[in-house]
N, C-alpha and C positions, 0 to 999 in steps of 0.2 A: 310187172316187176322185172328189172334187169338182172341178168345173171353174170357173175364173175366167171368169164370163160376159162381163165387159167385155173381157178380153184375147182371148177366143175370137171375139167379135163384131168387134173391131178386126182380128183376124187374117183373118177372112173379108173384111172391107173391103179390106185390103191385098193379099189373095191368099196370105198366109202360111199360113192354115189351109185345108187342102184336104180333099177327100173328101165334100163336100156337093153335093147336086144343084143344078141350075141355078135352079130355082124357089126353093129355100132361100136360095141366095146372093143372088138378086135381092131377096128380101123382107128379108133381114138388112141388106144394103147400103142399101136404101131407108130402113129404120128408123134405122140408125146415122147416115146422112147427115142425115136430117131432125132427129134429136135434137141432133146436134152443131151443126148450122146454126142452132139456135134461140137461141143466145147468142153474144155477141162472142167470148168465150173458146173456146167450142165451135167456132165458125167458124174461128178461128185454128188450133185443133188439127186440124180437118178439112183445112184448106188445107195445113198442114204435113205431115200423113201422106199426103195425096194427091200432094203434090209430091215427097216422098221416102219412099216406103213402107218402105224398108229402114232408115230412120234410127231408131235405138233411142230417142232422146229424143223425137222426134215421135210415135212409137208410144206411148210411156209417157204423154205428155201427153193423147193422144186417149183412152187407156184410163182415165186419171184422171177426165177430164171425163165420160166415159160412165158410169163407176162411180158418180159423184155423181148423175147423172141417174137411174140405175137405182135407187139408194137412195130417191130422191124419188118414183118412179113405179112402183108395183108392177105395174101393167098392162103397161108396157113390159118390165119384167123378166120377167114371165110369158110375154109374146109372144115375146121373143127366146129364152128357154129352150125354149119349145115348138118353135120353128123349128129350133133347134140340137139338139133332143132331149137336153137336159141338165137337171140340177136347177138351179133358179134361185138359185144362190149368187153373190153379188157380191163 
């Protein structure tokens, strides 16, 4: 089964994806926050998902922005996949 890397990473950020160790969570949250905060749209998505982690629309927007960033940055894609122990599908 392939994993949507952006959805999983945002799930870790919001606390919806569980079962990961503390170090993994810290690394993934740091990477996701840094990447989302790098653009105005990403910062707005980050603000939205952090203000309302259970909001479906906010989560989808954060996933969309992160997915676009992952397509543009193979190193980030591989780093997140490695931390989350999944194949790097976006």
